[in-house]
N, C-alpha and C positions, 0 to 999 in steps of 0.2 A: 632695037637695043643699042645703047651707046657702046662704041668700041673703045676699049681702054688700052693704052700702050704699056703701062706698068703692070707687072704681074700681081695677082691677088696675094696678099699676105695673110697668114693665119697665125695669130699671136696668142700665146698662153697668158691668161690672167689667173693668178693663184688665189685660191679661196680655202678656208678652213685649214685642215692639216695637209690634205693631199688631193683636194679637188682641183680640176682644171676647167676654167671657163674659156672656151676657144672664141677668139674674136676675128671675124673676117673683115678685112679692110684693104683699101687701096690708097696710094698717095694722092691720086687725082680727085678723090671725093672725100667729103667730110663725114659721110654716112658709114656706119659700121653695123654689123650684125653679130650677136653673141649667142653662144650655145650653152644652155643649162646654167643660168646664173643663180646658184644657190644662195649667194650673198650679193647685195647691191653695192656696198662700199668699194670693194676692189674694182668693180666695173666703173663706177662713177669717178674714182681716182684716175683710172686709166684714160677715161674720156677727157677729163680735164687736162691731164698731162700731155695728151696727144692732140688736143683741140679737135675732137671728133664729136659727132652726134649719133646717138643710138637710133637706128631706123628699124630694127627688127630683132626679135628674140626667137630662137628655136628651142623647143622643149622636147626631150626624148621620152620622159616618163614622169610619174607623179611624185616621186620621193622628194622630201623637203630640201635635201642638199642639192637638188637640181632646179627647184622652183621657188625657193624661199625668198629670192631677191626680186621677183617679178613686180610686185606691187610698188615697192620703193623706187624701182627703176622707172616704172610708168609715171609715178608722181613726179620724179625728178625731171623727166623729159617734158611733161606738161608745164611744169613751173619754169624750166630753163628756156624752152623754145616753143612752147605752146602746141606741141604735137606729141601724141603718144605713139610709141612704136607698135607695130603689128606683132602680136605674140602667136606664133604657130605651135601647134601641138595636138596631142590626142584629145578626143572628146572627154575623156576622164579627167582632164586638167582644166576644164572650163571654170571650176571653182577656184583654181589656183591663179587664174588670170589670163588663160588662153583666149584670144579673140578671133582666131582663124583656125578652125578645126581641119586637120589634114589626116590622111590615112594612106594605106597602101596605094601606090601608083599616082598619088597626088604630085603635082609639080609646083614648085615655088619659084617664081621669077623675081629675083632680087635685082631690080632694074638699076638701082644706084650703084651696084657692084658689078653689073654686067654678067651675072651668072644665074644658072637655073639649077635647082636642087630637085632630085627625085626622092620621094619619101618611100622608105621600106618599112614594112611591118616585121619586127624581129622580136617576138615575145620570148619569154623564158625567165629572165630576171624578174620581170613583171608581166602581167597580161596585156598591158597597154603600150609596151615599149616600141618606139620608132627609131629609125636611123635616117640620116640625111646624106644622100650620095651626090657629090659634085663630080660630074664626069670630066675626063681629061679636057683641058682647055689651054690654049696659048703655050703649048709645049710643057705644061705642068701635068704631072700624073693625076689620076683621079684621087679623090679624097672622100672618106666616109666618117661622119660624126656619129659614133655608135654608142655614146653614153656608157651604160654599164653592161652591155651585151658582150662584146669582145674587148678584152684587155690585152695589153702587151704581155705575152706568155701566159695568159689566163683568160678567165671569163667571169661574169657576175654570178653571185649566189642566186639560188632559186627562191625568190621572195614574192611569190604569188603566181609564178609561171611553173611549168612542168619541165622535167628532163627531156621529154619528147619535143616540146616547143624549142627549148634552148639548143638541142642537138640540130634541129632543122634550121634554126636561125644562124648558128655558127657555120653550118655547111653552106648556107646561102652567102654569107659574107666571105667565106673562104674561096668561093667561086669568082670573086671579083678579080680584075687583072692583077697579076703579081706585083706590079709597081704601085698599086693603089696604096695611098697613105691612110693609116689608121689613127684617128684622133679620138681616143677614149677619154673618159671623164675623171680618171684617177691615176695618180702616180703610184702604181702597185707593182711595177716591173720587177724589182729586186726580190720581193717576197714570192712572186709568182715563179721566178726562175729558180729559187731555192727549192720550191716544190717540184718543178719540172726536173731538176737534177736528181731529186730523191726518187722520182719515177723512172728516169732514164739516166742513170749515173755514168754511162759510157758514151753518151751522145757528144761528139765533138762540137756540134753546132750550139748545143745548150751550154756546154762548158765555156766556149769562147764568148758567147753572149753574156754569160754571168760575169766573167772577168771584166768585160767592157762596162757593164752596168754598175758593178761594184765601184769601178773607178769614177764613173760619172756621179754616182750618188755620194761618194766620199767628198766630192767637191760641190755637193748640193746642186748639181746640174740635172736638167730634165732629160729623161730617157725617151721621150716621145717627140714626134709621132713614130710609129712603127710602120711596117709595110706588110702586105699580105704574104709576100715571099718569105719574109723573116718569120712571120707567125707559122707558116706551114712547116718551117724547119725546126722551130723551137717551142711551139705551143702544144702541150700534150693534149689539150681538149680538142684540137683539130685533127688528132690522129685516131679518134674513137670510131669504131666500125658500126656502132649501133647506139641507140638511145639508152639502152640498158648499161652498156659499157660506160657511156658518158655519165650516167647517174651514179654509178659506183665511184668513178673518178672524182666527181664533184663532191660526193660525200667524204672521200678521203682528203680532199683539199680543205673542206670545212673543219676537219679534225686535225689538220697538219699544224705542227708547231716547230719552227726552225730553232736550232740551238743558238 
């Protein structure tokens, strides 16, 4: 594998109202990999602006706001430079454009970026949900691209999976190294923290993070990525002692409306 001197960059590409398409790239290569491209145009615009080529796509689950841009991106790549990117994802996404099926314990070697990703099966939001773990490398902390399973200060709704599955998946992600960075697929942090404050009104960590996030969002600035350490302090869903407790909390969040 090629040894790169420049660190890997992980750049956000904004889509829809609050989706984030994460782009893995290095200065030393023109190839990039994106995660969950629900829309093609923002990715194509980013590629043109930065003079990069799309070499791979990672899909976490089948929802359209994560897969809707695949076909157009593949067509763009074929037209622009005669080669389609490899599209990694669960078997349930073959009809969405996945060309390389991956599952628990699969490893993805991104040779043009010099990194290897470990695939984790983290159902709960959906039955087919995957996450992609990049272990610590070149003095950079580990990173996990977790789609809609773990959010900053929250978690995904149960839209096909069960409370038991999501409870287990969240515990699995929570066991990653404290410094591991969390790259989720939506900018939901402010709303999640308002719920967290309603559940734990006296938590100094939650109140401090809420003030910080309110400041960032007032300037339309991104609140991500988070870290496992930050989530353990401020994410109420990581404090559940059982799947039943988690299920009750998730139901409460579904019904929560901030003022």
